[in-house]
Structure formats: structure tokens, C-alpha cells
LOVEXKOL-353401 format. One line per 3 residues: number of its first residue (from 1); their letters; for each residue x, y, z of N, C-alpha, C. Coordinates in steps of 0.2 Angstrom, whole numbers, m for minus. Example, Ala and Ser with C-alpha at 12.3 -4.5 7.8 and 13.67 -1.06 7.14 Angstrom:
LOVEXKOL-353401
1 = as = 66,m28,39,62,m22,39,66,m16,39 ~ 64,m11,35,68,m5,36,64,0,39
This chain:
LOVEXKOL-353401
1 = mal = m1017,m268,m418,m1024,m269,m418,m1028,m264,m422 ~ m1033,m266,m427,m1036,m261,m430,m1042,m258,m426 ~ m1043,m251,m427,m1049,m249,m424,m1054,m248,m428
4 = vag = m1060,m251,m427,m1066,m252,m432,m1072,m248,m430 ~ m1072,m244,m424,m1078,m241,m422,m1075,m234,m418 ~ m1080,m229,m420,m1078,m223,m416,m1078,m224,m408
7 = llt = m1074,m219,m406,m1074,m219,m398,m1080,m216,m395 ~ m1082,m218,m388,m1086,m215,m384,m1082,m211,m379 ~ m1084,m205,m379,m1079,m201,m374,m1082,m203,m367
10 = ass = m1079,m201,m362,m1080,m203,m355,m1087,m200,m353 ~ m1088,m193,m355,m1094,m190,m354,m1100,m193,m357 ~ m1099,m196,m363,m1104,m199,m367,m1106,m205,m364
13 = caa = m1101,m209,m362,m1102,m215,m358,m1106,m214,m352 ~ m1104,m209,m348,m1107,m208,m342,m1114,m206,m343 ~ m1116,m203,m349,m1123,m200,m351,m1127,m206,m352
16 = qst = m1124,m211,m356,m1128,m217,m357,m1129,m221,m351 ~ m1124,m221,m346,m1126,m226,m341,m1130,m222,m336 ~ m1131,m215,m336,m1135,m212,m331,m1142,m211,m334
19 = aga = m1144,m213,m341,m1150,m211,m344,m1156,m214,m339 ~ m1161,m211,m338,m1166,m213,m334,m1165,m211,m327 ~ m1169,m215,m323,m1168,m213,m316,m1162,m219,m313
22 = rrs = m1156,m217,m312,m1151,m221,m310,m1150,m221,m303 ~ m1150,m227,m300,m1150,m227,m292,m1142,m227,m290 ~ m1141,m226,m284,m1135,m226,m281,m1135,m230,m275
25 = fev = m1130,m232,m272,m1130,m235,m266,m1132,m230,m260 ~ m1135,m232,m255,m1138,m227,m250,m1132,m227,m245 ~ m1128,m232,m244,m1122,m232,m239,m1117,m236,m243
28 = ati = m1111,m233,m243,m1105,m237,m246,m1098,m235,m242 ~ m1094,m241,m240,m1089,m240,m237,m1083,m244,m241 ~ m1077,m240,m242,m1072,m243,m246,m1065,m240,m243
31 = ret = m1061,m246,m242,m1055,m245,m239,m1050,m249,m242 ~ m1044,m247,m242,m1038,m251,m245,m1036,m256,m240 ~ m1034,m262,m243,m1032,m268,m239,m1025,m270,m241
34 = ppn = m1021,m273,m236,m1014,m274,m237,m1014,m280,m243 ~ m1009,m279,m248,m1009,m284,m253,m1007,m291,m251 ~ m1005,m292,m246,m1003,m299,m243,m1008,m301,m237
37 = dpg = m1014,m299,m237,m1019,m300,m233,m1021,m308,m233 ~ m1019,m311,m227,m1020,m319,m228,m1027,m321,m228 ~ m1032,m317,m228,m1039,m319,m229,m1041,m321,m236
40 = gss = m1037,m318,m241,m1039,m320,m248,m1045,m315,m251 ~ m1047,m316,m257,m1052,m312,m259,m1059,m316,m259 ~ m1064,m312,m258,m1071,m315,m258,m1076,m309,m260
43 = wsp = m1082,m312,m262,m1087,m306,m264,m1094,m310,m263 ~ m1100,m305,m262,m1106,m308,m261,m1109,m308,m268 ~ m1112,m313,m269,m1116,m313,m277,m1122,m308,m276
46 = pgv = m1124,m305,m282,m1130,m302,m282,m1136,m306,m279 ~ m1141,m302,m277,m1147,m305,m275,m1148,m305,m267 ~ m1142,m304,m264,m1142,m304,m256,m1144,m297,m253
49 = grf = m1145,m293,m257,m1147,m286,m254,m1142,m282,m253 ~ m1136,m283,m254,m1130,m278,m253,m1125,m281,m258 ~ m1120,m277,m258,m1114,m279,m262,m1107,m279,m257
52 = ear = m1104,m284,m256,m1098,m284,m252,m1093,m288,m256 ~ m1087,m285,m256,m1081,m287,m259,m1075,m286,m254 ~ m1071,m292,m253,m1065,m292,m249,m1059,m293,m252
55 = hvt = m1054,m288,m251,m1047,m289,m254,m1048,m291,m262 ~ m1051,m286,m265,m1052,m286,m273,m1048,m280,m276 ~ m1046,m281,m282,m1043,m276,m286,m1047,m271,m290
58 = mgf = m1045,m266,m292,m1049,m262,m297,m1051,m265,m303 ~ m1047,m270,m305,m1049,m274,m311,m1056,m278,m310 ~ m1056,m281,m304,m1062,m285,m302,m1068,m280,m301
61 = lih = m1067,m274,m298,m1073,m269,m298,m1075,m267,m304 ~ m1070,m266,m309,m1073,m264,m316,m1076,m269,m319 ~ m1074,m275,m318,m1077,m281,m321,m1084,m282,m319
64 = maf = m1085,m281,m312,m1092,m282,m310,m1096,m276,m312 ~ m1094,m270,m313,m1098,m264,m314,m1099,m264,m321 ~ m1095,m266,m326,m1096,m265,m333,m1097,m272,m337
67 = dvd = m1097,m277,m333,m1097,m284,m336,m1092,m285,m342 ~ m1086,m283,m341,m1081,m283,m346,m1076,m288,m343 ~ m1072,m292,m348,m1067,m296,m346,m1061,m292,m344
70 = ene = m1058,m293,m338,m1051,m290,m336,m1046,m289,m342 ~ m1046,m294,m346,m1041,m295,m351,m1042,m290,m357 ~ m1048,m286,m357,m1051,m282,m362,m1051,m275,m359
73 = vag = m1047,m273,m354,m1047,m267,m351,m1040,m264,m353 ~ m1040,m258,m356,m1033,m254,m358,m1032,m248,m354 ~ m1027,m246,m354,m1026,m240,m350,m1025,m241,m342
76 = kpk = m1023,m247,m341,m1022,m249,m333,m1016,m246,m330 ~ m1017,m242,m324,m1011,m239,m321,m1007,m245,m318 ~ m1002,m243,m316,m996,m248,m313,m999,m252,m307
79 = wfd = m1004,m249,m303,m1006,m252,m297,m1012,m256,m298 ~ m1014,m256,m304,m1022,m259,m306,m1022,m266,m302 ~ m1017,m270,m303,m1018,m277,m300,m1014,m278,m294
82 = stf = m1012,m273,m291,m1008,m274,m285,m1011,m270,m279 ~ m1015,m266,m280,m1019,m262,m274,m1026,m265,m273 ~ m1027,m267,m267,m1034,m271,m265,m1038,m266,m260
85 = ydv = m1044,m268,m261,m1049,m264,m258,m1055,m269,m255 ~ m1057,m267,m249,m1063,m270,m246,m1069,m264,m247 ~ m1074,m267,m250,m1080,m263,m252,m1086,m266,m248
88 = aak = m1090,m261,m245,m1097,m264,m242,m1102,m258,m244 ~ m1107,m260,m248,m1111,m256,m251,m1119,m258,m250 ~ m1124,m254,m248,m1131,m256,m247,m1135,m251,m251
91 = ped = m1139,m254,m255,m1144,m250,m259,m1149,m248,m254 ~ m1155,m244,m256,m1160,m242,m252,m1164,m248,m250 ~ m1168,m247,m245,m1172,m253,m243,m1177,m254,m248
94 = gir = m1178,m261,m250,m1183,m263,m254,m1181,m264,m261 ~ m1174,m262,m262,m1171,m263,m269,m1168,m270,m269 ~ m1170,m275,m274,m1167,m280,m274,m1161,m281,m279
97 = ltr = m1155,m282,m276,m1149,m280,m279,m1147,m286,m284 ~ m1150,m286,m290,m1148,m291,m295,m1142,m289,m299 ~ m1139,m293,m302,m1134,m292,m307,m1135,m286,m311
100 = kel = m1141,m285,m313,m1143,m280,m318,m1143,m273,m314 ~ m1146,m273,m308,m1146,m268,m304,m1139,m265,m301 ~ m1135,m270,m300,m1129,m269,m298,m1124,m266,m302
103 = hpm = m1125,m266,m309,m1120,m263,m314,m1120,m255,m313 ~ m1126,m252,m314,m1126,m244,m314,m1124,m242,m307 ~ m1126,m245,m302,m1125,m243,m295,m1117,m243,m294
106 = lqs = m1113,m248,m296,m1107,m249,m295,m1103,m245,m300 ~ m1106,m243,m305,m1102,m238,m310,m1103,m231,m306 ~ m1108,m230,m303,m1109,m223,m300,m1104,m222,m294
109 = llq = m1104,m228,m290,m1099,m228,m285,m1092,m227,m287 ~ m1089,m231,m292,m1082,m230,m295,m1082,m223,m297 ~ m1086,m220,m300,m1086,m213,m303,m1085,m208,m297
112 = qrf = m1089,m209,m292,m1089,m204,m286,m1083,m205,m282 ~ m1081,m211,m280,m1076,m212,m276,m1069,m213,m278 ~ m1069,m215,m285,m1062,m216,m288,m1061,m211,m294
115 = hla = m1066,m207,m295,m1067,m202,m301,m1065,m206,m308 ~ m1067,m212,m309,m1066,m216,m314,m1069,m213,m321 ~ m1065,m212,m326,m1068,m210,m332,m1066,m215,m338
118 = ihf = m1069,m217,m342,m1068,m222,m347,m1071,m220,m354 ~ m1068,m224,m359,m1072,m224,m365,m1071,m231,m368 ~ m1075,m233,m373,m1075,m239,m377,m1073,m239,m384
121 = etr = m1068,m245,m385,m1066,m244,m392,m1068,m252,m395 ~ m1069,m253,m401,m1070,m259,m404,m1064,m261,m408 ~ m1060,m266,m407,m1054,m268,m411,m1055,m275,m414
124 = mer = m1052,m275,m420,m1052,m282,m423,m1046,m286,m421 ~ m1047,m292,m418,m1042,m295,m415,m1042,m303,m418 ~ m1037,m307,m417,m1038,m314,m419,m1042,m317,m413
127 = gya = m1046,m322,m416,m1051,m325,m411,m1055,m330,m415 ~ m1061,m331,m412,m1065,m336,m415,m1073,m333,m416 ~ m1076,m335,m421,m1083,m333,m422,m1087,m339,m420
130 = lev = m1092,m339,m416,m1097,m344,m415,m1102,m343,m420 ~ m1103,m349,m425,m1108,m348,m430,m1112,m355,m430 ~ m1118,m355,m433,m1121,m361,m434,m1118,m366,m439
133 = akg = m1118,m371,m438,m1114,m377,m442,m1119,m379,m447 ~ m1116,m382,m453,m1121,m385,m458,m1125,m390,m455 ~ m1131,m389,m457,m1136,m394,m454,m1140,m391,m449
136 = gpk = m1138,m385,m446,m1142,m381,m441,m1141,m383,m434 ~ m1143,m379,m430,m1142,m380,m422,m1145,m386,m419 ~ m1142,m388,m414,m1144,m394,m411,m1146,m392,m403
139 = lqa = m1148,m385,m402,m1148,m383,m396,m1155,m385,m392 ~ m1154,m386,m385,m1160,m387,m382,m1163,m381,m379 ~ m1168,m379,m381,m1172,m372,m378,m1173,m373,m371
142 = tag = m1172,m368,m367,m1174,m368,m360,m1181,m369,m359 ~ m1183,m374,m355,m1190,m375,m354,m1193,m370,m348 ~ m1200,m369,m350,m1203,m364,m345,m1203,m367,m338
145 = gkp = m1204,m363,m333,m1204,m365,m326,m1197,m365,m323 ~ m1192,m365,m327,m1185,m365,m324,m1183,m358,m321 ~ m1179,m357,m317,m1177,m351,m313,m1174,m346,m318
148 = pgy = m1175,m340,m318,m1172,m335,m323,m1165,m335,m321 ~ m1162,m332,m325,m1154,m331,m325,m1150,m336,m327 ~ m1143,m336,m325,m1139,m341,m327,m1137,m346,m322
151 = rif = m1137,m352,m323,m1134,m357,m318,m1127,m359,m322 ~ m1122,m359,m318,m1115,m360,m322,m1111,m365,m318 ~ m1109,m370,m322,m1104,m374,m320,m1099,m375,m325
154 = vap = m1093,m373,m323,m1087,m373,m328,m1082,m376,m325 ~ m1079,m381,m328,m1074,m384,m326,m1070,m386,m332 ~ m1063,m389,m331,m1059,m391,m337,m1063,m396,m341
157 = gdl = m1065,m395,m347,m1068,m400,m351,m1076,m401,m350 ~ m1079,m396,m347,m1085,m396,m345,m1089,m389,m344 ~ m1094,m388,m348,m1097,m382,m348,m1105,m384,m347
160 = qgv = m1109,m382,m342,m1115,m384,m341,m1119,m377,m338 ~ m1125,m377,m340,m1129,m370,m338,m1136,m370,m340 ~ m1140,m366,m337,m1147,m366,m339,m1148,m358,m341
163 = nws = m1153,m357,m346,m1155,m350,m348,m1149,m346,m350 ~ m1144,m350,m355,m1139,m347,m358,m1141,m343,m365 ~ m1139,m337,m366,m1140,m334,m372,m1134,m337,m376
166 = msw = m1134,m336,m383,m1128,m337,m387,m1122,m332,m385 ~ m1124,m326,m383,m1118,m322,m381,m1114,m324,m375 ~ m1119,m327,m370,m1116,m329,m364,m1112,m335,m365
169 = laa = m1115,m340,m370,m1110,m346,m372,m1104,m344,m375 ~ m1104,m339,m379,m1098,m336,m382,m1093,m334,m377 ~ m1095,m331,m372,m1091,m329,m366,m1088,m334,m362
172 = mlq = m1092,m340,m361,m1089,m345,m357,m1084,m349,m362 ~ m1085,m350,m368,m1080,m352,m373,m1074,m348,m373 ~ m1075,m342,m372,m1069,m338,m372,m1064,m340,m367
175 = qvm = m1067,m342,m361,m1063,m344,m356,m1059,m350,m357 ~ m1062,m355,m361,m1059,m361,m363,m1054,m360,m368 ~ m1055,m356,m373,m1051,m354,m378,m1044,m349,m377
178 = sep = m1045,m345,m372,m1040,m341,m370,m1040,m336,m376 ~ m1045,m335,m380,m1045,m329,m385,m1052,m328,m386 ~ m1053,m321,m389,m1059,m319,m390,m1064,m324,m394
181 = vvd = m1070,m325,m392,m1075,m329,m395,m1081,m324,m395 ~ m1083,m323,m402,m1089,m318,m403,m1095,m321,m406 ~ m1101,m320,m403,m1107,m324,m406,m1109,m321,m412
184 = qtg = m1109,m325,m417,m1112,m323,m424,m1116,m328,m426 ~ m1120,m331,m422,m1125,m336,m424,m1131,m333,m426 ~ m1133,m328,m424,m1139,m324,m425,m1145,m328,m422
187 = lag = m1144,m331,m417,m1149,m335,m413,m1151,m331,m407 ~ m1158,m330,m406,m1160,m327,m400,m1162,m332,m395 ~ m1165,m330,m390,m1168,m336,m385,m1163,m338,m380
190 = syd = m1165,m342,m376,m1161,m345,m370,m1160,m353,m371 ~ m1155,m356,m370,m1154,m363,m371,m1150,m366,m365 ~ m1152,m373,m364,m1148,m376,m358,m1142,m379,m361
193 = inl = m1136,m379,m358,m1130,m381,m361,m1127,m387,m357 ~ m1125,m392,m361,m1122,m398,m357,m1116,m400,m362 ~ m1110,m397,m361,m1105,m398,m366,m1099,m401,m363
196 = hfa = m1096,m407,m366,m1091,m410,m362,m1085,m411,m368 ~ m1080,m410,m366,m1075,m411,m371,m1068,m412,m368 ~ m1062,m414,m371,m1055,m415,m369,m1053,m408,m366
199 = pdv = m1051,m409,m360,m1048,m402,m357,m1042,m399,m360 ~ m1039,m403,m364,m1032,m401,m366,m1031,m404,m373 ~ m1029,m400,m378,m1028,m403,m385,m1022,m408,m385
202 = ese = m1018,m408,m380,m1013,m413,m380,m1015,m419,m375 ~ m1020,m419,m372,m1022,m424,m367,m1024,m430,m370 ~ m1024,m436,m368,m1025,m443,m371,m1033,m444,m368
205 = spl = m1037,m439,m367,m1044,m440,m365,m1048,m443,m371 ~ m1052,m448,m370,m1057,m451,m375,m1062,m446,m377 ~ m1063,m440,m374,m1068,m435,m376,m1065,m431,m382
208 = psv = m1070,m429,m386,m1068,m425,m392,m1066,m418,m390 ~ m1062,m415,m395,m1060,m408,m394,m1065,m403,m393 ~ m1064,m397,m390,m1069,m392,m390,m1073,m390,m396
211 = fta = m1069,m391,m402,m1072,m389,m408,m1077,m394,m410 ~ m1074,m401,m410,m1079,m406,m412,m1086,m406,m407 ~ m1084,m405,m401,m1090,m406,m396,m1095,m400,m397
214 = vke = m1092,m394,m398,m1097,m389,m400,m1101,m390,m407 ~ m1098,m393,m412,m1101,m395,m418,m1106,m401,m417 ~ m1104,m406,m414,m1108,m412,m413,m1113,m412,m408
217 = slg = m1112,m408,m403,m1117,m408,m397,m1122,m402,m399 ~ m1120,m396,m401,m1123,m390,m401,m1125,m388,m408 ~ m1123,m391,m413,m1123,m389,m420,m1121,m382,m422
220 = lel = m1116,m381,m418,m1112,m374,m419,m1105,m375,m421 ~ m1102,m370,m423,m1095,m370,m426,m1091,m365,m423 ~ m1085,m366,m421,m1079,m361,m419,m1075,m360,m425
223 = kar = m1075,m354,m428,m1071,m353,m434,m1066,m348,m432 ~ m1060,m349,m433,m1054,m345,m432,m1054,m339,m437 ~ m1054,m332,m435,m1054,m327,m439,m1053,m321,m434
226 = rvp = m1052,m315,m438,m1053,m309,m434,m1060,m307,m433 ~ m1060,m305,m427,m1067,m304,m424,m1067,m297,m420 ~ m1073,m293,m420,m1073,m286,m417,m1073,m288,m409
229 = vqw = m1069,m285,m405,m1069,m285,m398,m1069,m278,m395 ~ m1074,m278,m390,m1074,m271,m387,m1070,m271,m381 ~ m1066,m265,m381,m1061,m264,m376,m1064,m258,m371
232 = lvi = m1063,m258,m365,m1065,m253,m360,m1058,m250,m359 ~ m1057,m243,m361,m1051,m240,m360,m1052,m235,m354 ~ m1047,m235,m349,m1047,m231,m344,m1044,m224,m345
235 = dhv = m1048,m218,m345,m1044,m212,m345,m1042,m209,m339 ~ m1045,m211,m334,m1043,m209,m328,m1046,m213,m322 ~ m1042,m214,m317,m1045,m217,m310,m1039,m216,m305
238 = dea = m1042,m214,m299,m1038,m213,m294,m1037,m220,m289 ~ m1030,m220,m287,m1029,m227,m283,m1032,m226,m276 ~ m1032,m221,m273,m1035,m220,m266,m1043,m217,m267
241 = ptp = m1048,m220,m264,m1054,m218,m264,m1055,m212,m260 ~ m1060,m208,m261,m1062,m202,m257,m1064,m205,m250 ~ m1064,m201,m245,m1065,m204,m238,m1072,m206,m238
244 = n = m1074,m211,m233,m1080,m213,m232,m1084,m208,m229
């Protein structure tokens, strides 16, 4: 894979993340949990006033902290997907813990308790570019009065959502394609997405392929090519957190 952008050192990444008044959790408890815990994994979505995650991996925590796909994380230690944690963290009173607020707070927690150090690399990889098709987009702009944020419904052959940016649509299509999808539409704004397609290229579904559905329903195209993909590279992370 070709490296096409300079590296951000761990210190410069931290400096970018801590620019301005960066908040930390007021109280945070982290403990390792057995890998065969019968309870399974769970987590509380942002907006409930706290962050709680049960039986989750470091990969999940990094995904939540930096909003990166776990498949685009390099430098993973051997225990990355086999050591599990319970996390309970509460911000100061009065702070509404949105997804945007959660990112820097969870980054701080990982740096403080696991001594996480990272940098980013952009690599050219085989994938798809999401572009505007000939004839122009057929997108439905999000109407005023709808709740902010993303409403997401993702199932085999089905993508539905409210207030989606083109970069978010590309991220959802990446899950469908199982390869990188990069927004190159140049379109700003938010849109309501209602996309239906055959869940498998070899299926006998009467629905069109995802390629045809994206073109006919949205006026966009998925074009196979090498695209720039940003990777998060782990320079250091401890397996055991510092004591509570």
C-alpha cells in the first residue's frame, strides 16, 4: 500500500485533540472482564449522560474514541481483540454527552489509563469512489424540523437514514461493499436516504444491485479505483489499565 501523506506523530495528534478547553470524565472506572463472559457485549449510546460499555475490546474503545473503522487500525497488539473491558465513565454535571463530546473525553481516558499513543497515515488502497452520476444527484435534502443527528437503519439490502452527509453515506456503503468507500461527490448538506438493493450479487432477488440502486435512486455512482484511506496506527497501548 502506497503512503501518500505525511505522518502525524503521537504528540502532534494529542496536541490537535487537546486544542482548546478539552474536557475529561469526572469519574471513570475500568476493569478487565473474562473473555468468556456469558453476558456478551453492550454499551450505552451517547446522549444518556454517561458512557458505559460492558465486555468490549480495545478495538471498540478506539472506534468510539476516534470514529475509525476497526479494520483501518494498524499496529494492533496480539491481545487487541481478545482482552475485554468494562468501562463506566461519567462527565461533570451538566455536560450532555453527545457523540461529539464523547470523542475527546474517551481519547483522554485511553491516553491516561492505557497510555495510548497513535499517529495517522493515509494510504492508497483498492476501493470505491462515491461520485455524482451523469444527469446529477437525485437526493432528498433533509427537511427542516427533523431531529438533528443520524437515524440509522442498516440491514442486508437496506440503507435508511435521516440527516446523512455524503461522507456518512460512504461509510454506510463501506459496510455493504466490505471495501473502502470514499466520498468524492463534492456535495455538502444533509440528506434523507432510502436505498433498497439485492443483498447479495448472487441472490435471485428482484431488487437491483447496490451499484444500480445507488445510481437510479440517488443519482450517484460507485466507481472502482484506488482511493485514499486514513489509517490509525497504534504506537503504544497498555493491555492493563492503570488502577481506578
